[in-house]
Structures are given as C-alpha cells and as structure tokens.
N, C-alpha and C positions, 0 to 999 in steps of 0.2 A: 566093128560097131554093129549092133544088132539093127535089123530092119524094123522100121517103124511104119505102122499103118496109119494113113491119114483118115480121120473121120470128119466128115462135113457136118457142121451144125447149122440147122435152119431153125433158129429159135427166136426170131423177131428182132435181131440187130438191124439197124437201118441208119441212114443219114440223108440229109438233104444236100442236093448238088445244085450249085448256081454257077452261071457263066458270068464272068466279069471281064469284059473286053475280050482279050485273047486267052484268058485262063479259066480253068474249071476249078472251083473250090468246093471242098467238103465242109459243110456246116451242120450244126444241130445234130450231132451224133446221138443215137438213142440206144441204150443198153437196157433191155427188158428185165434185167436181173439186179438192178441197183439195190433193192431191199432184200434180196435173197441171202441166205446165210452162206451157202457154199456152192454156187453153180460153177460149171466148168470154166466159164470165161473170167471169173474173179481170181486174181492172183495178187497177193499182198494188198488186199482191200481196194483194188482198182480193176476195171475191166481191161484185160489185155488186148482185146480186139480194138477197143476205143484208142488205147495207147498207140498201137501199131498204126492204125488208120490215120490218126491225127498227126503222128510223127513222120510217117513215110508216104501218106497219101495214096495215090494210085500205083505206087511202085510195088505194093503188096497185092495188087489186083491181077487176077488171071482170066477175067472174063470181058465180055463185051455187052453193052446195053446202051440204048438211047438215054440221053440226059433228059429226065422227066420228073423234076422235083424230088420227092422222097424215094430213095432206092433201098429196098430190102436186100440184104446180103446173107449168103451163107459163108461160113468161115471154118478154117481148120488151123491147127497149131502143130508145128513140128519142132521138137527139141525140148530142152530142159527149161522150164519156166523159172527155176531158181537163178538162172543166169541169162538175162535178156539178150546178151551179146551172142549167145549160142542158140537162140530159138528164133523161129519165124512164124508169123501169122500170115495166112493167105486168105484173101477174100474173093468172092465172085458174086456178081448180081444174080439173084434167084431167077431173073428174067433172061439170063444168058441162054441162048438157044440150045447149046449142047448140054449145059448143066441141067436145064429144065427137063430135057429128054432123059438124061441119066437119072435125075431124082425121081421122075415119074416111073422109070423102069424099076428103080429100087423099091418104091412103094408097092408096085404090082407084084414083085417077087415076095414081099412080106405078107401079101393077102393069102388066106387059106384057099387051097385048090378044092373045087367042088367035085 
C-alpha cells in the first residue's frame, strides 16, 4: 500500500458543543462549502467531515480544547472516499495547543525570507 500524506484543512468547518448533564454533544455543524461546486470536503453531494463528526462524534477527534460554544476545527481525510468503510476523517480543534503551534510554524515556513 502506498504511503498517504495527511493534509490538514483549516477552512472554516465548525460546530457548537453543549454539555447536557454528563454528556458532551455536538450540535449545529457548519460546513462553509455547502454552495460550492466541488470543494475538498464534498463527496457524493454531502460534507464528508459533517458525516463523520455527526456519526462518530469525538471518536474522530485527535485534539484537546476547552468546551466553549462554537469550536472551529481542522480536518484531514485518509483513505478512499468512494468507500466510506475504508476511509477515515480526523478532526482537531484549531485551538489545540500543539496543533496551533504546528499550524503557526507551517505558516511561517511559507512566508518569503527577506
């Protein structure tokens, strides 16, 4: 099997998190590309990120963040989107300490050197 590089997308996907007694619930998922013709997250006319988050909840999360209303996420996809049973979407809060530091370092590497 060929090695696959994971690309993290920070494109405005978010959801609201609420605490209900002893459970944390994901509600009001927002995909910023609903009207776009062919963004990366749209597969078979649905947002694959939304599908995975609403189906698997925090089981596809790899980060840590305080619960504070609306949470913006970064996401990546591994596998073949033609077969949902063989692919996986991973999410991470953009406020996760380690992800934020990594994302900031990536932006600074893309800046032209003077």
